[in-house]
N, C-alpha and C positions, 0 to 999 in steps of 0.2 A: 447383198445380192438379193434381188427380188426372187422369191420362191417360185413364181410362175416361170422364170427362166430356167429352173432346174427340173421342171416337170418331166422332161424326157429322160432324166436320170432315174428318178425314184417313183414317179406316180404311174400307176397302171389304171387306165380308164377303159371302161367297156365301150366298144364302138359298134354302131350299126354297120352292116355290110356296105351300105352306100357311102360310108366315110373312108373306105379303103380305096386305094388307087394303085396303078402300076406306072413305072417310068423305065425307060431304056437308056442305057449308056454304054458307049464303046470304051474298052480298056485293053491296051496292048493288042489291038486287032481283033478282039472278041467282043461280040455284042451280048450284054447281060440285060436281064429283065428283073426288076425288084418290085415286090409288093410293099407298100408303105401306108402310113396314115399319120395323123397328128399325134403329138406326144411321144415321138421318137426322134432321135438325133439326126439332123440333116435329112429331113423327110422327103425332099423333092429331088435330090441329086446326091451323087457320091461326094462325100466330104473331101476337099482338096488335101488336107493333111493325111487322111487315110490312104489316098492314092499315092502320095509321096512315100509313105511308110511301106506300102506294098511294093512299089517299084524298087525301093532299096533292098528289101528282103529278096526279091527275085534276082536282083543283080548279085546278091551274095548267096544264091540258092544252094551252093555246094556245102554250106555249113548247116543247112536246115534239113530236118527229117525227124523221124521218130514221132513223139507225141507233142503236138503243137496246141497250146491253149490260147485262144483269142478271148481274152478277158474284157468285159464291158463291151460285148460284141455288137450291141444294137441289133439291127435287122440282118446282120450277118455278112456285111460287105467284105471285111478284111479276109476272113477265112474262106469265103466263096471265091474271091479273086485269087488267093494263094493256092487253093485246091486245083485250079486249072493250070498251075505252073510248077508246083512242088508236090511230089508224092510224099504223103505223111498221114498220120492218124490225127484228125482234127477234133478239138473240143472247143465248145463255145459256151460262154456264161454271161448273163446279164441280170440285173436286179429287176428290170421292167418286164413283166409277164407278156405284155403286148409285143415288145421287141423280140422276146424269145419265140413266141408263136410265129412272128413274121420271119425270123431267122430259119425256123424249121421249114416254113413254106418256101422261102427263097432257095434253100439248099436243094429242095426237090425241083423247083421251077427251073433252076439253072443246071440241073443234071450233074450235081457234084457227087463225090464219093463219101461225103460226110454222113455219118450215122446219126439218125435223129435222136437216139438215146444219148448221144454225146453233147446235145444242145440242152442246157439246163438253166433254171432260174435260181439265182442265189445272190447273196450280198458278198461280192468278190470271192475271196477264198474261205469265207466263214464256213466251217463244217466240212471242208474239203480235205480229204486225207491222201489224195493222189499226188504224184509228182510228175513233172513234165520235162521234156527235152528243151522246150523253148516256150516262152510266154511272149506274145505280141499284143500290142494294144494301142488304141487311141483313147487314153484314160479320161475320166471325168474331171478335167482340170478345173473347170469353173465351179465345181461343187466345193472346192476349197482345198487348202494344203493338207488338212487332216486326212481327207479321203485319199488324196494322191499318195501320201506317204504310207497309209495303210495298204494301199494297192501294191506299192513297191516292196514293202516289207513282206507282204503275203506272197508276192511273186518269188522273192529270194528264198523263202522257206519252202516253196513248192517246186523249186527247180532241182533237177538232178545235178550231181557234181559235173561241172563243165557245161551245164545248161546255160541258156542265154535269155536275156530280157531285151526286147527291142520295142521302143515306143516313140510316139511323136508328141511334141509339145511346141507351142508357139513361144518364141523368144520373149515376147512381152508378158507372157503368163508364167514366167519363172524357169525358163530353160537353163539358165546359168546356175541357179541355186539347186535345181534338180540334178544337174550334172555333178555338182559337188557332193550331193547326198549319195548318188549312185557310186561315185568314186570311193567314198568312205565305206559304204556298205559292201560293195563287190570287190573293192580294191582296184577297179578299173572302170572307165567309161569312155567310149569313142563317140565322136560326133560324125556320123556317117554322111550327113547331108544337111545343107541349109538351103531352103527353097521358099522364097516369099515369106520369110519370117518363121517358117516351120523347121524345127530341128528334129533330126532323127538320132536318138541316143541308143547306144548298144553296149550292154555290159555282160560279162561272162562270169559265172560262179565258179570259183576255183577254191575248193576246200582241200586242205592238206590232210590226207588220210594216214 
């Protein structure tokens, strides 16, 4: 994998203000505005996989609430879209400082209830001692299997009992093998949706106390 293709995952580049731009997009009847720039994932439009993920979560909104972590949040799209539809306490985290700064800006720009102190920069769950009711994510699949499995293991460790992990992955990037891994780790994994090659996988942590 060419390292330049992974810059939006790991590389923080300082930008001049002239390099930033805004785009608008309609989702579920609501018009959103996002500030973006180069070196962030899906910089010019909402990623289709993320939209499929959010739609599925909204369709199952009755099981969501409490503390929701949007891990690998990019410039904040998933949590911002969910905030307009599901009442919860949202947390966002990304390793890219530029993405985190944009997520904070976009949370304010779109008049969300997300607390800016809950949007942090970090290497997935490293150093995180909190637990969450739900983890949702469009994880860094192309960064490699090692990072993907570290993310899944971290999510499992940081979920409350009966907490859930819901994520999107393309079939050709390992959906079947990830489903098997989630089933072994959580004891369960549902395929909520298949849409243009994107799979929505959902697992529930069930620890016998």
